[in-house]
C-alpha positions in Angstrom: 90.9 116.4 89.8 89.6 112.8 90.7 88.8 112.1 94.3 91.3 110.3 96.6 89.7 109.4 99.7 91.4 106.1 100.7 94.8 104.8 99.3 95.2 101.4 100.1 99.1 100.3 100.3 99.7 96.6 99.1 103.1 95.0 98.8 104.4 95.2 95.2 105.7 91.8 95.7 102.5 90.0 96.8 100.2 89.0 93.9 97.5 87.8 95.9 97.2 91.0 97.8 97.5 93.1 94.9 94.6 91.5 93.3 92.4 92.2 96.5 93.6 95.7 96.6 92.8 96.4 93.0 89.3 94.8 93.6 88.9 96.7 96.8 86.7 99.7 97.3 89.6 101.9 97.8 90.1 105.2 95.4 93.6 104.3 94.9 95.5 101.0 95.1 99.1 101.5 95.9 101.6 98.8 94.7 104.5 99.5 97.2 108.0 98.7 96.3 109.6 100.8 99.1 108.9 99.7 102.7 106.8 96.8 102.0 109.3 94.8 99.9 112.9 93.6 101.3 115.9 94.7 99.6 116.6 91.2 98.3 113.5 90.9 96.2 112.9 94.5 95.1 114.1 93.9 91.6 112.0 90.8 91.0 109.2 92.6 92.4 109.2 95.3 89.5 107.8 92.3 87.3 105.0 91.6 89.5 104.0 95.3 89.3 104.3 95.4 85.6 102.3 92.1 85.4 99.5 93.9 87.6 99.3 96.9 85.5 99.1 95.0 82.1 97.0 92.0 83.2 94.5 93.1 85.7 91.5 95.2 85.3 91.7 98.4 87.3 88.3 99.6 86.6 88.4 103.3 87.4 91.5 103.1 89.6 94.8 104.8 88.7 97.6 102.5 88.0 99.9 103.4 90.9 103.2 102.4 92.4 105.4 103.9 95.1 109.0 103.7 93.9 112.1 103.7 96.1 113.7 106.5 97.5 116.3 108.5 95.4 119.0 107.8 98.0 118.9 104.1 97.2 120.2 102.1 94.2 116.5 101.1 93.1 114.8 104.1 92.1 116.0 104.7 88.5 115.3 101.3 87.5 112.0 101.2 89.2 111.1 104.2 86.9 112.6 102.9 83.9 112.0 99.0 83.9 108.0 99.6 85.2 107.1 102.3 82.8 108.8 100.7 79.7 107.9 97.2 80.4 104.3 98.3 81.2 104.4 100.1 77.8 103.2 103.1 79.6 100.2 101.6 81.5 101.1 103.7 84.5 98.8 106.5 85.6 100.7 107.5 89.1 103.9 107.3 90.7 104.4 108.2 94.6 108.0 109.3 95.3 108.9 108.6 99.0 111.0 110.9 101.2 111.0 114.1 98.9 113.4 116.5 100.6 113.6 119.2 98.1 112.1 120.3 94.8 115.1 118.8 92.9 114.2 115.5 93.8 111.0 115.8 92.0 112.8 117.3 89.2 114.9 114.3 88.7 112.0 112.1 88.7 110.2 114.2 86.2 113.1 114.8 83.8 113.8 110.8 83.5 110.3 110.1 83.3 110.0 112.7 80.4 112.8 110.9 78.4 111.0 107.4 79.0 107.8 108.7 78.0 109.4 110.3 74.6 111.1 106.9 74.1 107.5 105.1 74.4 105.8 107.8 72.3 103.5 108.6 75.1 101.3 111.6 74.6 100.2 111.8 78.3 102.3 112.6 81.3 102.5 110.2 84.2 101.2 111.9 87.4 103.4 112.2 90.6 102.8 112.2 94.5 105.5 113.6 96.9 105.6 112.0 100.3 106.7 114.7 102.8 108.3 112.8 105.7 111.5 114.3 106.8 112.5 117.5 108.3 114.0 118.6 105.1 110.8 117.8 103.1 108.8 119.9 105.6 111.0 123.1 105.3 110.9 122.7 101.6 107.6 121.7 101.2 106.0 125.0 99.6 108.8 124.6 96.9 108.2 121.1 96.6 104.3 121.5 96.0 105.2 123.9 92.9 108.1 121.8 91.6 106.3 120.2 88.7 103.0 120.2 86.7 102.8 116.3 87.2 102.5 116.5 90.7 98.9 116.2 92.0 99.5 115.6 95.6 101.6 116.0 98.9 101.3 113.2 101.3 102.1 113.4 104.9 104.4 110.5 106.1 104.1 110.4 110.2 106.2 107.4 110.8 109.4 108.5 109.1 108.7 112.1 109.9 108.8 111.0 113.6 112.1 109.3 113.1 113.5 112.1 111.3 112.8 114.8 114.0 113.3 112.1 116.7 109.9 112.4 117.9 109.2 109.1 120.3 106.3 107.2 118.7 105.0 103.7 119.5 103.0 103.3 116.0 102.7 104.9 113.0 99.9 107.7 113.2 98.7 106.0 116.4 98.2 108.3 119.5 100.1 107.0 122.3 101.4 108.1 126.0 103.7 110.8 124.4 100.4 112.4 122.8 98.7 112.3 126.3 101.8 114.2 127.6 101.9 117.0 124.8 99.4 119.8 125.6 97.7 119.7 122.1 98.2 117.7 118.9 101.8 116.9 118.3 101.7 116.9 114.5 99.3 119.7 113.9 101.9 122.3 112.8 103.4 119.4 110.4 100.1 118.5 109.0 98.8 122.1 108.6 102.0 123.3 106.8 101.7 120.4 104.3 98.3 121.4 103.9 98.8 124.7 103.2 101.6 124.3 100.9 99.3 122.0 98.7 96.6 124.4 98.6 98.8 127.2 97.5 99.9 124.9 94.5 96.4 123.9 93.8 97.0 120.0 94.5 95.7 117.5 97.1 96.9 116.9 100.5 96.8 113.3 101.8 97.3 112.1 105.4 99.3 109.1 106.3 98.1 105.9 107.5 96.7 104.8 111.0 99.1 101.9 112.2 96.7 99.8 114.2 94.0 98.4 111.7 92.2 96.5 114.6 91.4 99.9 116.4 88.4 101.0 114.4 87.6 103.9 116.8 91.2 105.2 116.8 91.1 104.9 113.0 88.0 106.9 112.6 89.2 109.5 115.2 92.5 110.1 113.1 90.4 110.3 109.9 88.1 113.0 111.4 91.2 115.0 112.5 92.7 115.0 109.1 89.3 115.9 107.5 88.8 118.6 110.1 92.0 120.3 109.0 91.2 120.1 105.3 92.9 116.9 104.2 91.4 115.1 101.1 92.2 111.6 102.1 94.1 109.2 104.1 96.4 105.8 103.3 95.1 102.7 104.6 97.1 99.8 105.5 94.2 97.0 105.6 91.2 96.8 103.6 89.1 97.1 106.9 90.0 100.7 106.9 88.6 101.5 103.6 84.8 102.1 104.4 85.5 104.4 107.3 88.2 106.4 105.3 85.7 106.8 102.3 82.9 107.7 104.5 84.8 110.4 106.6 86.4 112.0 103.7 83.0 112.5 101.9 80.4 115.0 102.9 77.6 113.6 105.0 74.3 113.8 103.9 73.5 116.6 106.4 76.6 118.3 105.2 75.4 118.3 101.5 71.8 119.2 102.3 73.1 122.4 104.2 75.6 123.2 101.4 72.9 123.0 98.8 70.4 125.3 101.0 73.1 127.8 101.3 73.8 128.1 97.6 70.0 128.2 96.9 69.7 131.2 99.5 72.5 133.0 98.5 71.7 132.9 94.7 68.1 134.1 95.6 69.5 136.9 97.8 71.7 138.2 94.6 68.7 138.1 92.5 67.3 140.5 95.0 70.4 142.7 95.0 71.3 141.3 98.4 74.9 140.3 99.4 74.1 138.8 102.7 71.1 136.6 103.8 69.9 134.9 107.0 69.5 131.1 106.8 68.2 129.4 110.1 69.3 132.4 112.1 72.9 132.4 110.5 74.4 135.0 108.3 75.3 133.7 105.0 77.8 135.7 102.7 80.3 135.1 99.9 82.9 133.0 102.2 79.7 130.7 103.1 79.0 130.2 99.4 82.6 129.2 98.7 82.5 126.7 101.4 79.3 125.4 100.2 80.4 124.9 96.6 83.5 122.9 98.1 81.1 120.6 99.8 79.1 120.0 96.6 82.1 119.6 94.3 83.3 116.9 97.0 80.0 115.2 97.0 79.8 115.0 93.2 83.3 113.5 93.0 82.3 110.9 95.5 79.2 109.9 93.6 76.6 111.5 95.6 75.5 113.8 93.0 74.8 113.8 89.2 76.9 116.1 87.1 73.8 118.3 86.2 72.7 118.5 89.8 73.4 121.9 91.8 76.6 123.4 91.7 
């Protein structure tokens, strides 16, 4: 599965911002038709997205857009018009406010018909945003609802509104977080993460709303990475370098993982199941964690394909 450390969200109606986003260092440039586009221009924004998919060079980035939610009058035309008019030049669609597995089924079924009409041999992939109370309590079923689904995405702003949690800015710690004895969103995030892992798909954290607060953004990235998340949304290009850095192994992490793998393989050759490395016991659990680190490093371009696995 392709790495998805940083997801830069840009308005699907703004051509200049789209050009900058596609040319950025983000792993994914997301053309947003939902929150970033006012209702009055959503229909015309679709043609801008089509032009971006058919005229711009995306390099290794997947051609991605976020559709409008299923409870709006815009979603079905988002899917039909953009996929058909771009002649299938769409790789990934993000579904906002997914409340139940049936929501994904609706999108999957409609896409299957459009793809068949275009004679497409590949499937467009989907990502589901978990950003409501309904979505959270159904996230395990949502994660396994379609073989198109490659990620669950946590949406902190709409989730806070859904459960009436007071919050000053999306993803930003405020006075309410100081009052609460712990991380207010830890349960939400970890449940989404566990649901994604059971289904064998990615878990992506939502954005940090204050793009001028580099320290706060880094801390938010580190919290998500410490939980096991694969990446994070960005609302500004300035957030991309830190996001890419945090969601890839450090040089020290990679070196340690490679040493663990080498030590364990050497121990196995000697018939040993456990070995000491730098006064730490290394067993099968350590080797699994080390291999995850090496795989992530390879996906991030830190290793060649033939280097130690």
